[in-house]
C-alpha positions in Angstrom: -148.8 -21.4 26.8 -149.1 -23.3 30.0 -147.2 -26.6 30.7 -150.6 -28.4 30.5 -151.4 -26.9 27.1 -147.9 -27.9 25.8 -148.5 -31.5 27.0 -152.0 -31.5 25.4 -150.6 -30.2 22.1 -147.9 -32.9 22.1 -150.6 -35.6 22.7 -152.8 -34.3 20.0 -150.0 -34.3 17.5 -149.1 -37.9 18.4 -152.8 -38.9 18.1 -152.9 -37.3 14.6 -150.2 -39.6 13.4 -147.2 -37.3 14.2 -146.2 -33.9 13.0 -145.0 -35.4 9.7 -148.6 -36.6 9.0 -150.1 -33.1 9.4 -150.3 -31.1 6.2 -152.2 -28.2 7.6 -153.6 -27.2 11.0 -155.6 -24.0 11.6 -158.4 -22.6 13.7 -161.7 -22.4 11.9 -163.8 -21.1 14.7 -163.3 -20.4 18.4 -164.2 -24.0 19.2 -162.7 -25.9 16.3 -159.4 -26.7 14.6 -159.3 -27.8 10.9 -156.7 -30.4 10.3 -155.6 -31.9 7.0 -153.6 -35.1 7.1 -151.4 -37.0 4.7 -152.8 -40.4 5.9 -156.2 -40.2 7.6 -155.8 -43.9 8.7 -153.2 -42.8 11.3 -155.7 -40.7 13.3 -156.4 -42.1 16.8 -159.9 -40.8 17.6 -160.0 -42.5 21.0 -156.7 -40.9 22.1 -157.8 -37.4 20.9 -161.0 -37.7 23.0 -159.0 -38.9 26.0 -156.9 -35.7 25.6 -159.9 -33.3 25.6 -161.1 -33.2 22.0 -164.9 -33.3 22.2 -165.5 -34.7 18.7 -163.8 -35.4 15.4 -165.9 -34.5 12.4 -164.7 -35.8 9.0 -165.1 -33.0 6.3 -163.4 -34.9 3.5 -161.1 -37.9 2.9 -158.1 -36.2 4.6 -159.8 -33.2 6.3 -161.2 -33.1 9.8 -162.6 -30.6 12.3 -161.6 -31.2 15.9 -164.2 -29.8 18.3 -162.1 -28.5 21.2 -164.4 -26.1 23.1 -163.2 -22.8 24.5 -160.3 -24.2 26.6 
């Protein structure tokens, strides 16, 4: 993992409300991550988009798909 990718990962975790707020995080396609959160109110969509997430798609009350592209 490159330093840029490490930085991006840290920023995404912070924008998801911290590592403690993440119940599950897994790839669900080449271009998406599925994330389940303890408290969905803590997600910072603007920050995620500023850090390269193309879109945030709610799938349920606490479940989201992050569209991240192929990078």
